[in-house]
N, C-alpha and C positions, 0 to 999 in steps of 0.2 A: 505496499499500498504508499502510498507518495505521501513526504508528508505538504504535498501546497497543492490543489488544485488549483488550473486557473480556465478562470470558467470566459469562451470567445465566443458570444453570441453573432450570431450574425444574418441580411437582411437585404437581396440585392448592395452586394460589397464588392461586385466584382472585381474593383477596379484599385482596391484598398485590402482583403482580403489575402494578399499571399506574402505580404509585406506584413502581416498584423500575423503572421502567424510565424516567420519567420524572423520576426523581433524578437517569440516568441522560446523558440528554438536553436538562438544564438543565448541566452545568458549562459550565463559563467554558476551560475547555482543551475541544480543541475535533478533534482528532485524532486520535480512535478511532475504530473498526469497536464495535459491539456483537452481540453472538454471543449467542442467546436459544433455549433446546431446550428441548423440551417435553421430556420422559419420560415418555410415554400417560398424562395428568391422566385425569383421571376425571370432574371437571366440567369448568365452560367457560374456564379455567386459558387454549388456546388459540387460544380465540375475539378471545380479549383482547388474547391481543399480539398478532394477526393484523389489528386494528384498529389498530395506529400504520404514517404509512404513512415515519418520517424514516427515509433513503436509506442513510445509516450501518448503519442495524439488518437485521442475515443473523436470521434465524424459518427452524428448524427444529427433525423434530417425533419421536420413535424410535415406531416400526411397539410393542415393549412397553418399557416397567418394562426399564431395562435396570443402575436400581441409582443409586448416591448418585453416587458412585467410578466406577459405565459412564458416567455423563454429565460428572461433574468432566472424567474424560480425552477424553468425546467434545468437550469443550468447547474443552482445549487444542489436541487436534487440529486442528479447523476455522479456528483463531485463523494472521493475518500478520502481524496489528502483532510489531512487536522484543521490548515486554513485557506482558505478559498480568498482570488484573488480572480478582480476582472480587466483583462483586456477587452475592447469593442473596437470591430472592425471600421 
């Protein structure tokens, strides 16, 4: 179990999502999981997320858009770390 869960909720973020994910993965602290939840984007956000293969990444996609707060809450529910940190796309 990682000590930190980094939550990255995303929606229609194709221009910035790769940079956000890369930023988290390039941290010197290594004991974390990165939970990325696509909130039913209508652009290529989910495809970009799926292209990352780092074993610390857990990828989810909502079948329907559950809103900003719902997506944040889902991220926290899926977190397994002792600490939770949000990074926005």
